[in-house]
C-alpha positions as CSV (number, residue, x, y, z in Angstrom):
1,M,76.3,37.8,31.1
2,D,79.9,37.3,30.1
3,I,80.0,33.8,28.3
4,Q,83.8,33.5,28.7
5,K,83.7,33.9,32.3
6,V,81.0,31.4,32.7
7,L,83.1,29.0,30.5
8,R,86.2,29.6,32.5
9,D,84.3,29.0,35.7
10,R,83.1,25.7,34.4
11,R,86.4,24.8,33.4
12,I,85.5,24.4,29.8
13,I,88.0,27.0,28.4
14,S,91.3,28.5,29.8
15,C,93.1,31.6,29.2
16,D,96.9,31.2,29.7
17,P,99.3,33.5,28.5
18,D,102.0,30.6,28.0
19,I,99.2,28.8,25.7
20,M,98.4,30.5,22.3
21,S,99.4,34.1,23.9
22,G,96.6,33.9,26.2
23,T,93.8,33.2,23.5
24,S,90.7,31.7,25.1
25,V,91.1,27.8,24.2
26,F,89.4,24.6,25.2
27,V,91.0,23.3,28.3
28,G,93.7,20.6,27.6
29,T,93.8,21.6,24.0
30,R,94.7,24.5,21.8
31,V,91.6,24.9,19.9
32,P,90.5,28.4,20.3
33,L,87.0,29.2,21.6
34,Q,86.8,31.6,18.5
35,T,87.0,28.7,16.1
36,F,83.9,27.0,17.9
37,F,82.0,30.3,17.4
38,D,83.0,30.6,13.6
39,Y,81.7,27.1,13.0
40,L,78.6,27.8,14.7
41,E,78.0,31.1,12.8
42,G,79.0,29.4,9.6
43,E,77.7,26.9,7.2
44,A,79.7,23.9,8.7
45,G,78.0,24.0,12.0
46,L,78.3,22.1,15.4
47,T,78.6,18.7,13.7
48,E,81.4,19.5,11.6
49,F,83.2,21.3,14.5
50,L,82.9,18.0,16.6
51,E,84.2,15.9,13.8
52,I,87.3,17.9,13.2
53,F,87.9,18.8,16.9
54,H,86.6,15.6,18.5
55,I,88.8,16.3,21.5
56,C,86.4,19.2,22.3
57,K,83.3,17.2,22.2
58,L,83.2,16.6,26.2
59,R,83.9,20.2,26.7
60,C,81.0,21.3,24.4
61,C,78.8,18.9,26.0
62,K,79.5,20.3,29.4
63,F,78.5,23.6,28.3
64,W,75.0,22.6,27.3
65,R,74.1,21.0,30.5
């Protein structure tokens, strides 16, 4: 399963060459998907990610459904 394809199909992330040179970002933002994974893998975790990038909260919640 390609997680990025699933996220694109659910319109959670987008990859547009005109936005951050095609880096996968949360739709309607310039927050890279990799930043999300970095927070999950690091000590900060999901809570801190959502506090800092609160605009992504809805998109993250859609993913967990």
